[in-house]
N, C-alpha and C positions, 0 to 999 in steps of 0.2 A: 831124467834131467838131473844134473849135479846141483847141490846147493851152491850158493854164490862162493863160499869159501873153497869148496871142493873144486868147482869149475876154475876158479882163479889159480889154484894149485896146479891143476892139469895144464892150464894155459902156460904158466911159468915153466913147467917141466918141458913142454914141447919147445918153447922159446929157447930154453937153455940148450937143449940138444941141437937146435937148428943152427947154432953158430958154426959148429963143425960140419953140419949137413950142407950149409950153403957153400962152405969152402971146398967141400968134397964133391959138390954137384949132386948130392943125394938129399932127398927130403926127409925130414924127421917124421916119425910116425906117432900119431896120437892113438890112445886106446879107443876101442870101438864105441864105448858108451860116453866118452867125453864130448863136450860141445864148446864151440866158441860163438859168442854172440856179438854181432857187429851192428852198431847203430848207423843208420842211413836215413836219407830223406825219402818220403813217399810221393813227392810232388815237384820234382825238378827234372822235367823231361831232358834226356840227353846225358844227365849226370846220374840221377837216381830217381826212379819213379816206380810205383807199384802197378803191376799189370792185373788184368781181370782175374787171373788164376792165383793171385796172391804172391807171386814171385816178384823180384825186383830186377830192373834192367837199367844200364847206363854206364858211363865211363867210370864213375866212382865205384859202382858195383863190380865192374871188371877188375879194377885195381885191388879192391878189397878181396875178391875171390882169388886173385893171383897170389897176394900176400898169404892168405890163409892156406892155400895149397902148398906153397913153398915152406910154410911152417909145419906142414905135416897133416893138416886137417883135410879129410875128404869132403866133397861137396855136401854130402848128406849130414856131415857133422857141423856145418856152418848154418847158423840161424841169423837172418837179417831182421832187424827190428826197426820199424819206423820210429824216429826220434825227433821231436820238435827241437828247433835250434836252441831255444832257451834252456833245454834240459840236458844239453850235451855234457857239460862239466859235472853236474850232479850224477848223471848216469855212470860216468867213468869212476867217480869217487866212491860211489856206493856199490860198485860191482854189478850194476844192472846190465851193463855191456862191458865187453873186454877191449873194444876198439871202436873208434868213430871214424867213418870215412864219408863225409857229408858236406862238401864244399866248405870245409872247416878252415877258415883263414887263420894262419899263424900270427898271433899278436902277442906283444909283451904282456898284456894284461891276462890273457888266457893262459899263457905259459906259467903264470903263478899258480894255476890250479891243476893243469894237466901237462903231460909231456907230449912233444910233437916229433914224429918222424916225417921226413920229406924235406922240401916240398916235392909234390908229384905233379903239380900244375901251376903255371903262372897265369893269373887272371888280371883283369882291370875293369874298373867301373865304366860302363857304357850305357847306351840308350837303345831301347826298342821302340820303333815307331811304325805307323801305318806305311804300307808300301809306297803310297803316293805322297807321303809327307815331305815337306821342304826342309825339315830339320836335318842338318848335316853334322852336328856335333854340339858340344856343350855351349858354344858361343852363340848358338841360335835358339836358346831356350827362353830368352826374355819375352814375357807376355804369354808363354806357353804353360800349360798345366802338366806338371811332372808327378808321376806316382811312384812311390817307393814304400817299403815296409815301414810302418809307423814307428817313429823314434830311432830309425836306423842311422848309421854313420853315413850312408850313401845320400840320404835326403839332406842331412846336415852339410855334407860336402857341397851339394848343389847350392844350398842357401848361402854358404859362406864364400863361395867363389865370386870374385869380382865380375866375371863375365856373365853371370846368370842370376844376379841378385833380384831381378824383376820377374823371375820365374814364379809361378803359382804352385805351391807344393801341396800334394794330397797324400795323406798316409792311409795305408790299408793294412789289413791283418797279415798279408803275405804277398809275395810277388804274383802268385797265381790270380789273386783277386785283382791286382793291378792290371794284369793282362786282360782279364775279363772287361775291365773298364775301358781299356784301350780298344778292344774289339768292338765295344758298344759305342765308341766315339766320344766317351765322356772325359777322357784325358788325351793329351797330345803325345806323351812319351812315358815310358817306364824305365826306371833306372835301378841297376844293381850290377853285379859282376857280369862281364860279357860271357863267361862260361855258363852262367845260369840262364841268361837271356837267349843264348844260342839255341838251347833246346826248344824254347817257345817259338823262336823264329823258324826253326825247322818244322815244328808241329803245325804252324799256321803260315806255311811258306807262301801261299797265294795272297795273304792279307798283311803280313807283318815282315819287317826286315830289321836286321841289326845294323846300326849306323856304322860301327867299326871305327870309332874314334875314342878309344879308352883314355881316361884321365886320372888313373891311379894304377898302382901296381900291388897286387895281392898274391900271397903264396898259400896254396892249399896244402895242408898237412894231414897226416893220420894221427888222430888223438889217441893217446895211451894213458893209463893211470899214472898219476904223479909218482915219481920215484922209480919208474920202470927202468930196469937195466937193459932193455931190449931195443932202444931206439936205433942203435947202430945196426942191429940185425935187420930190422925192417928197412932201414935206409939201403942196406946192401941188396935186399930183395927188390926194392923199387928201382935201383940202378940196373938190376938184372932185367927187369921188365922193359926198361928203356933200351938196353943193349940188344936184347933178343927180338925186338920188333913188336912186342906185345903192346907197349904203350902207344905206338903210332897207329897200329891196326885198330885199337879200341877208339882212339881219338877220331880217326877217319870214319869209323862206323857210326859213332854216336853224335859227333859234333862237326864233322868235316863238311857237311852240306848245308851249313846254317849261316854262312857269312862270317863265322868266327875264324879269323886267320890263325892257323896252327902256330902256336908259340914254339920256340925251341924247347926241347925237353929240359927241365931243370936239373941241377945237381943235388940229389937228396943228401942233405947234411944235418937236418934237424935244427938249424941255427937261424933261419930266416924269420924275421918278425917285423911288424910295423906298429 
């Protein structure tokens, strides 16, 4: 394994050569002993989740793998590392990871610390409920208990919205914990991005459903170290994934049977933020 500095140099070398590689439809080649480390989630079914054998699977993982291959890394040279959401900016700045692909919403505040390529997916805040629930959208939340990640913007959005001010909010450590509470009947709804909820809806298809009434617009991007000269390169690769059908095939495989209506593929520009 390279040191952080050596690995970063190897990554930059491959990225630099990949500009011409993409334009010539040939992939750059990384040296055999180089590695690229990509931060992902280990607990977002459909997007990125760790399997029993220690590998990772999901739409985010597919997009990350596609980008890595087009940058010249073989599958065996790619290391996926489970990364808590709160550690994403620090992991990029210290070189612990070279890239983050983890339902990473592009925001103005985050863009002060990292660079973003993308977006590669457009999501929106939605609700996950029991299959027989009468909840039809955010306007039917008054008097209902809604679970979200403790201190999250999503819980604040529910609290601040005029149509749901009488909702009872419950914070949990993460969305998986909220889903457990929903399955146990201790909350009426779980809220976060529909792309995240979709995986849980698919996993528990006989018991849970995605309401399908999003009330925000969020753009998922690929996090790169601040000052990276390679945002445009990764944007070109993401566009290629959309154009050659990889994006749609991965979406259909991991999220298509979940009640999450397929959004139109975004235009990767690296400029979307909220």
